[in-house]
C-alpha positions in Angstrom: 117.9 122.9 92.8 116.5 119.4 93.1 118.3 116.1 92.5 117.6 114.3 89.2 117.0 111.0 90.8 116.6 109.0 87.6 119.7 110.4 86.1 121.6 109.4 89.3 120.2 105.9 88.9 121.3 105.6 85.2 124.8 106.8 86.1 125.0 104.3 88.9 123.9 101.5 86.6 126.6 102.7 84.1 129.3 102.2 86.7 128.4 98.5 87.2 130.2 95.5 85.6 127.6 92.8 85.1 127.4 89.3 83.7 123.6 89.0 83.9 120.9 90.6 81.8 117.2 91.3 82.3 114.7 89.8 79.9 112.0 92.4 80.2 109.6 90.3 78.2 109.4 87.5 80.8 105.9 86.7 82.1 106.6 87.2 85.8 108.3 90.5 86.7 110.1 90.8 90.0 111.3 93.9 91.8 114.0 92.6 94.2 114.3 95.0 97.1 117.1 95.3 99.6 115.8 97.2 102.7 118.9 99.4 103.0 121.2 101.4 100.8 122.7 100.4 97.5 126.2 100.2 99.0 125.1 97.6 101.5 122.8 95.7 99.2 125.5 95.2 96.5 127.9 93.8 99.2 125.3 91.1 99.9 126.1 87.9 98.0 122.7 86.4 98.9 121.0 89.3 97.3 123.1 89.1 94.2 122.5 85.3 93.9 118.7 85.7 94.0 118.9 88.4 91.4 121.0 86.2 89.2 118.7 83.1 89.6 115.5 85.1 88.8 117.0 86.4 85.7 118.2 83.0 84.6 114.7 81.4 84.9 113.0 81.5 81.5 109.6 82.8 82.8 110.9 85.5 85.2 112.9 88.7 85.1 114.2 90.8 87.9 115.1 94.4 88.6 116.5 95.9 91.8 115.4 98.5 94.2 117.1 99.9 97.4 116.3 102.3 100.2 117.6 105.5 98.8 120.7 107.1 100.1 119.9 109.8 102.8 120.0 112.8 100.5 118.0 111.0 97.8 115.5 109.8 100.3 114.8 113.4 101.4 114.3 114.3 97.7 111.8 111.5 97.2 109.9 112.7 100.3 110.1 116.3 99.3 108.8 115.8 95.8 106.6 112.8 96.3 108.5 110.9 93.7 107.7 107.1 93.9 110.6 104.8 94.4 111.7 103.1 91.1 113.9 100.2 90.1 117.5 100.7 89.1 117.4 99.0 85.7 114.5 100.7 84.0 113.5 103.3 86.6 110.0 101.8 86.7 107.7 102.2 89.7 107.1 99.2 91.8 103.3 99.1 91.3 103.8 97.8 87.7 105.7 94.7 88.9 104.0 91.3 89.6 106.1 90.7 92.7 108.0 92.9 95.1 110.5 90.5 96.8 112.5 91.6 99.8 115.8 90.0 100.9 116.1 90.7 104.6 119.3 89.9 106.4 118.9 92.1 109.6 116.1 92.7 112.0 116.8 96.4 112.3 115.9 96.8 108.6 112.2 95.7 109.2 111.1 99.3 109.3 112.8 100.0 106.0 110.7 97.3 104.4 107.6 99.3 105.2 109.3 102.6 104.2 110.0 101.2 100.8 106.4 100.0 100.4 105.0 103.4 101.6 107.4 105.4 99.3 106.2 103.2 96.4 102.5 103.9 97.1 101.8 100.3 98.1 99.7 99.7 101.2 102.0 98.3 103.9 99.5 95.8 105.3 98.8 92.6 103.4 95.1 92.8 104.2 94.9 96.3 102.5 96.4 95.1 99.2 94.4 93.5 96.4 94.7 92.4 92.8 95.9 95.9 91.8 99.0 95.6 93.8 102.1 93.4 93.5 102.4 90.3 95.6 104.9 91.1 98.4 107.3 88.3 99.3 110.3 88.1 101.7 113.2 85.8 102.1 116.6 85.8 103.7 117.9 85.0 107.2 115.2 86.9 109.1 112.3 85.4 107.0 113.6 82.0 108.0 114.1 82.1 111.7 111.1 84.2 112.8 108.8 85.8 110.2 106.1 86.7 112.7 106.9 90.4 113.4 106.4 91.0 109.6 103.5 88.6 109.1 100.9 91.4 108.8 102.9 93.1 106.1 104.2 90.3 103.9 102.0 88.1 101.7 104.4 85.1 101.6 107.8 84.2 103.0 110.4 81.9 101.5 111.8 79.8 104.3 115.4 78.8 103.8 117.5 78.8 100.7 116.3 80.2 97.5 117.6 77.6 95.0 115.1 74.8 95.7 112.2 77.2 95.9 112.4 79.8 93.1 111.7 77.6 90.1 108.4 76.3 91.7 107.5 79.7 93.0 107.8 81.3 89.5 105.8 78.5 87.9 103.0 78.9 90.4 103.0 82.7 89.9 103.0 82.3 86.1 99.9 80.1 86.3 98.0 82.0 89.0 98.7 85.7 88.4 95.5 87.4 87.2 93.3 85.4 89.6 92.1 86.8 92.9 94.7 87.6 95.5 93.2 84.9 97.7 93.7 82.3 94.9 97.3 83.4 94.3 98.2 83.1 98.0 96.4 79.7 98.2 98.5 78.5 95.3 101.7 79.9 96.9 100.9 78.1 100.2 101.2 74.8 98.4 104.8 75.5 97.3 107.2 73.7 99.6 109.0 76.0 102.0 106.6 79.0 101.3 104.8 80.4 104.4 101.6 82.4 103.8 100.8 84.1 107.2 97.1 84.7 106.5 96.4 81.0 106.7 97.9 80.8 110.2 96.0 82.3 113.2 97.9 82.6 116.5 95.9 82.1 119.7 97.0 83.8 122.9 96.1 83.5 126.6 95.2 86.5 128.8 98.9 87.2 129.5 99.9 87.3 125.9 101.5 83.9 125.8 101.0 81.9 122.6 98.7 78.9 123.1 98.4 77.6 119.6 98.5 78.4 115.9 95.4 77.5 114.0 96.2 76.4 110.5 93.6 77.0 107.8 93.5 75.1 104.5 95.2 74.9 102.1 98.3 75.7 104.2 100.7 73.1 105.6 100.8 72.5 109.4 104.5 73.3 109.5 106.7 75.0 106.9 109.9 73.2 106.4 113.2 75.1 105.6 114.5 74.7 102.0 118.0 73.3 101.7 120.1 73.1 98.6 122.2 69.9 99.3 124.1 69.9 96.1 125.9 73.3 95.6 127.7 72.2 92.5 124.7 73.2 90.3 124.1 76.7 91.7 126.0 79.9 91.2 128.9 80.6 93.7 129.8 84.2 92.9 128.4 87.7 92.4 127.2 88.7 89.0 127.7 92.4 89.4 130.7 94.4 90.6 130.5 98.1 91.4 132.9 100.6 93.0 130.0 101.8 95.1 129.5 98.6 97.1 130.5 98.6 100.8 133.7 96.7 100.1 134.4 98.2 96.7 134.7 96.6 93.3 135.1 93.0 94.4 133.9 89.6 93.2 132.2 87.7 96.1 132.7 84.0 96.1 130.8 81.5 98.4 133.1 78.8 99.7 130.6 76.9 101.9 127.2 77.1 103.5 126.5 76.2 107.1 128.8 75.8 110.0 129.6 72.8 112.2 131.3 74.5 115.1 128.1 74.6 117.2 128.5 77.9 119.0 125.4 78.1 121.2 124.7 81.8 120.6 125.0 81.7 116.8 121.8 81.8 114.8 123.5 81.2 111.4 125.3 78.2 112.7 122.0 76.6 113.5 119.6 77.5 110.7 122.1 76.8 107.9 123.0 73.2 109.0 124.3 70.9 107.7 127.6 72.4 106.7 128.2 71.9 102.9 131.4 72.7 101.1 131.6 74.0 97.5 134.0 72.9 94.9 136.0 76.1 94.6 136.2 77.7 91.2 139.4 78.8 89.5 139.6 82.6 89.8 142.0 84.2 87.3 140.3 87.3 86.0 139.1 89.0 89.2 141.6 91.5 90.7 139.9 91.4 94.1 138.0 88.4 95.5 136.0 88.3 98.6 135.7 84.8 100.1 132.4 84.3 101.9 131.6 81.5 104.4 130.9 80.9 108.1 134.6 80.0 108.5 136.4 80.2 105.2 139.5 78.3 106.4 137.5 75.2 107.3 137.5 74.5 103.6 140.3 72.1 102.7 140.9 73.7 99.3 140.9 77.3 100.5 144.7 77.5 101.1 145.4 76.4 97.6 142.8 78.8 96.2 144.3 81.7 98.1 147.8 80.7 96.9 146.7 80.7 93.3 145.1 84.1 93.7 148.3 85.5 95.1 150.4 83.8 92.5 148.3 85.5 89.8 149.1 88.8 91.3 145.5 89.4 92.6 144.1 90.0 96.1 141.6 88.3 98.3 139.7 89.3 101.4 138.1 87.4 104.2 135.6 89.0 106.5 136.5 87.1 109.6 138.1 83.9 110.6 138.1 81.6 113.6 141.3 82.2 115.5 142.0 78.5 116.0 142.5 78.2 112.2 145.0 81.0 111.8 148.3 79.3 111.1 151.5 81.1 110.1 151.1 79.8 106.6 147.6 81.2 106.3 148.5 84.5 107.9 151.3 84.9 105.4 148.9 84.1 102.5 146.4 86.7 103.9 149.1 89.3 104.1 150.3 88.6 100.5 146.7 88.7 99.4 146.3 92.2 100.6 144.6 91.6 103.9 145.6 94.4 106.2 143.4 93.5 109.2 142.9 90.2 111.0 139.3 90.0 112.3 138.6 87.5 115.0 135.9 87.0 117.6 136.9 85.7 121.1 133.4 86.7 122.2 134.2 86.5 125.9 137.1 87.5 128.1 137.1 84.3 130.3 137.5 80.7 129.5 134.6 79.8 131.6 132.2 82.0 129.6 133.6 80.7 126.3 132.8 77.2 127.5 129.2 78.3 128.2 128.8 79.5 124.6 130.7 76.5 123.3 133.4 78.6 121.7 136.2 77.2 123.9 139.2 78.9 122.3 142.0 79.7 124.8 144.0 82.8 125.5 147.1 80.9 124.2 145.3 80.3 120.8 144.4 84.0 120.7 147.9 85.1 121.3 149.3 82.6 118.8 146.9 83.8 116.1 147.9 87.4 116.6 151.6 86.5 116.7 151.2 84.8 113.4 149.5 87.8 111.9 152.1 90.2 113.2 155.0 88.1 111.9 153.2 88.0 108.5 153.1 91.8 108.4 149.4 92.3 109.3 149.4 95.5 111.4 145.7 95.7 112.5 143.6 93.2 114.6 139.9 93.6 115.2 138.4 91.8 118.1 134.7 91.2 118.6 133.3 90.6 122.1 129.8 90.3 123.6 128.5 91.4 126.9 125.3 90.0 128.5 126.1 86.4 127.6 124.2 83.8 129.8 125.7 83.5 133.3 128.0 86.5 132.7 129.2 88.4 135.8 130.9 91.7 136.2 134.2 89.8 136.5 133.6 88.2 133.1 132.9 91.6 131.6 135.9 93.2 133.2 138.0 90.3 131.8 137.4 91.7 128.3 139.3 94.9 129.3 142.0 92.9 131.1 142.6 90.6 128.0 142.6 93.6 125.6 145.2 95.5 127.7 147.4 92.3 127.9 147.3 92.1 124.1 148.3 95.8 123.7 151.3 95.2 126.0 152.3 92.0 124.3 152.0 93.3 120.7 153.2 96.9 120.7 153.4 97.0 116.9 149.7 96.0 116.4 146.8 98.5 116.2 143.9 96.9 118.0 140.2 97.6 117.4 138.0 96.3 120.2 134.3 96.1 119.3 131.7 95.2 122.0 128.0 94.4 121.3 125.3 93.1 123.5 124.2 89.4 123.3 120.7 88.8 121.9 119.2 85.3 122.5 118.0 84.3 119.1 115.4 81.8 117.9 116.6 78.3 117.0 119.6 78.5 119.2 120.1 76.8 122.6 119.7 80.2 124.3 116.2 80.9 122.9 114.9 80.0 126.4 117.3 82.4 128.2 116.3 85.9 129.2 118.2 88.8 127.8 120.3 90.9 130.2 118.6 94.0 131.4 119.4 97.3 129.8 120.8 99.0 133.0 123.3 96.1 133.5 124.4 96.2 129.8 124.8 100.0 130.0 126.9 99.8 133.2 129.2 97.0 131.8 129.6 98.8 128.5 130.4 102.1 130.2 133.0 100.4 132.4 134.7 98.8 129.3 134.6 102.1 127.5 136.2 103.9 130.4 139.0 101.4 130.8 139.8 101.0 127.1 139.4 104.6 125.9 142.6 106.7 125.4 144.9 103.6 125.3 147.7 103.9 122.7 147.2 101.5 119.8 143.7 100.6 120.9 140.4 101.9 119.5 137.2 101.0 121.3 133.8 100.9 119.7 130.5 99.2 120.2 126.8 99.0 119.7 124.3 100.7 121.8 122.6 98.4 124.4 119.3 100.1 123.5 119.7 99.1 119.9 120.4 95.5 121.0 117.1 95.5 122.9 115.3 96.5 119.7 117.0 93.7 117.9 116.0 91.3 120.6 112.4 92.4 120.5 112.2 92.0 116.7 114.1 88.7 116.8 111.9 87.1 119.5 108.6 88.9 118.8 105.2 87.7 117.7 102.7 89.3 115.4 101.8 92.0 117.9 105.3 93.3 117.6 104.4 94.3 114.1 102.9 97.5 115.5 106.4 98.5 116.8 107.7 98.0 113.2 104.9 100.1 111.8 105.4 102.9 114.3 109.2 102.9 113.7 108.7 103.2 110.0 106.3 106.1 110.5 108.6 107.9 112.9 111.9 106.8 111.3 113.1 105.6 114.8 112.6 102.6 117.0 113.0 104.7 120.1 109.5 105.9 120.8 108.0 102.7 119.4 109.8 100.3 121.8 108.5 102.2 124.8 105.0 101.0 124.1 106.0 97.3 124.6 106.4 95.2 127.7 110.1 94.3 127.5 109.8 92.2 130.6 107.4 89.9 128.7 109.4 89.7 125.5 113.0 89.9 126.7 113.6 89.6 130.4 111.7 86.5 131.4 113.1 82.9 131.2 111.0 80.6 129.0 109.8 77.2 130.2 110.9 74.2 128.4 107.5 73.5 126.8 106.6 77.1 126.0 105.3 77.5 122.5 107.4 80.0 120.6 106.1 82.3 117.8 108.4 80.6 115.4 107.6 77.0 116.3 105.4 76.4 113.2 108.5 76.9 111.1 110.7 73.8 110.8 114.3 74.7 110.3 115.4 71.1 110.6 116.8 71.3 114.2 115.1 69.3 116.9 113.8 71.4 119.8 114.9 68.7 122.3 118.4 68.9 121.0 118.5 72.7 121.5 117.2 72.3 125.1 119.9 69.7 125.9 122.5 72.1 124.5 121.1 74.9 126.6 121.4 72.9 129.8 125.0 71.8 128.8 125.8 75.5 128.3 124.6 76.4 131.8 126.8 73.6 133.1 129.8 74.9 131.1 130.0 71.6 129.2 131.5 71.5 125.7 130.0 69.9 122.5 132.2 68.7 119.7 131.9 69.9 116.1 129.5 68.4 113.5 130.4 64.9 112.3 128.7 65.1 108.9 127.0 61.9 107.8 127.7 60.1 111.1 125.7 62.1 113.6 121.9 62.4 113.8 121.6 64.2 117.1 120.4 67.7 116.0 118.2 66.6 113.1 119.8 68.5 110.3 121.3 65.5 108.7 118.0 63.6 108.7 
């Protein structure tokens, strides 16, 4: 017996608690797509905020669509049923715009799968006035849209709040004209990138020589930044028990991060750091506080205390271990937090200095001691292998440090998670080669061997091969689009990645003046600043935190 897909969607919709409604009579209709499952999409505050904004603008309305859950996906494929939106169970082809919110590179293939399952041509050049305009935004759209440039009509670069009102107005005025006219109009909206007006030129070895900009496009597309967060929504509009973290109200405490970790993409493309005026939260039983480092906010402790005093709970995804005081650990425990999640990143002080996250072992032990004394019984530790200048001794130190912690804190259950470092665009390490797969596999296997079977310690990690895929998609140019298309067709990146020269894309160092595929995007960070930070990292030199309003070094503050 088949699955009644529309009945499942209506039942899912019925389980939601929502504070936003859809004005189906609005002139511009959006289908907002998350390129993964409903559970993950509804745990994304960014996705929820865009949905809320589009439904609050008078000329637009928005419904949601997700990659179906595995069993439902098989039913769609078996029966040939087109994907449909959650709210009205309508096919995507009737909407004016399909807008993707893309937070992770590995979901690129899912973007194409959603288009294909909706009977929409995956390539922009094959779509015309009969098809919706396909737009993408989110972290991945901002730092390097090029691997998806052949498939997406327009990208929103940066934050949505300053862009969406103008975007909707332009669409309202231009829809019904030729697709070329609509895209030309969109290219005039600040912070909107329309790839068809930018032509990359390569040399015989595949290196990018230049990007030819055709009118009416802008020479560079500047990242949108919402400087005043007091006028924009701070919390999720929909709660559902099916979300990844359950029925929880997500609340943004801040945007941006001023700690300047050299490996961190988000810490660079969201500058400058901006704090929110935190709301009073009395009605929500569970609150999820969202931010690069929640405890940087001077009002957070008072907010957490008020939540606890009201008999409610709060969660924090992860914290910087330097900020974990005994007071905050006790608040976390009283607020229902059962796991302290922190990221030392490296096992040696030398390597932490390289990445500009110079936390000490003493600070790590102090944070865990505070958590233990507060009654928190689990600690999750995130590490990376393959960091710039890493040696086997640095990698072995992850196991040494983890075993020391197990011996010191016998009442704590530790979870050690290891991933492979990917040098991301717009970070100081964008010039650095990625570590080779055989080295990553060897170091990972060594850690797995030493940390498996240890009492009170659980070891887990990400496949080095998957990290290579992520690196290729993060650093790739438009030619990498064929890898995405093949992966969408085969439901796997494995065969697709074998057709690419990883030496060219991942394993070679870049020269200082090399033109990157993402250089025609302006995220507000000076390239010269990033180079200086790269050289400081190789010299193991530290850089102090952002001094908002007084420092002009990186360019983010003007």
